[in-house]
Steps between C-alpha positions, in 0.01 A plus 500: 500500500406166642659157484301176523651268771333164506148587641612845640575827329781734606385862470786760470443836681731775589557542869438841675878555508568382146751723321477546123787731392775503244843411641836664405718244662510180702727311729511123588655300787459154652595350823470177705632149489515315164184323537276783638627818330275797500520765215426863542435757223457858547359750243601868496395822334700805456358818647613859483499669843544871578790554728423869526340760286778474229632152505360148443644159540415166364401238746411127471180405689395151563172403333488145629690218660393147416636178669435144396674167486800534263360203279195712436720789384676263275170385351395850459824580314447208267141610442594858410760385254273251336230764472749755361624254245154402397379864470802578266401203283147630470609837353 
């Protein structure tokens, strides 16, 4: 995927530590003063672990933690909702 940006092109590549997995759960928090708040979202997956030869337990492992200015998170939330509504209208 590329985006033309004036005379330059932005090329999208996955970094070496990019994670591409399904998530089972997420959590969000934000912190900082009113004008400079930072948002943090964590993505989790549920994994069954063996406790011993006869018993398992369900654990929640963190897949990724992402931090960015809270304003960007709000823009992302609006984008997701707009995209969701648009995709429902197309069906």
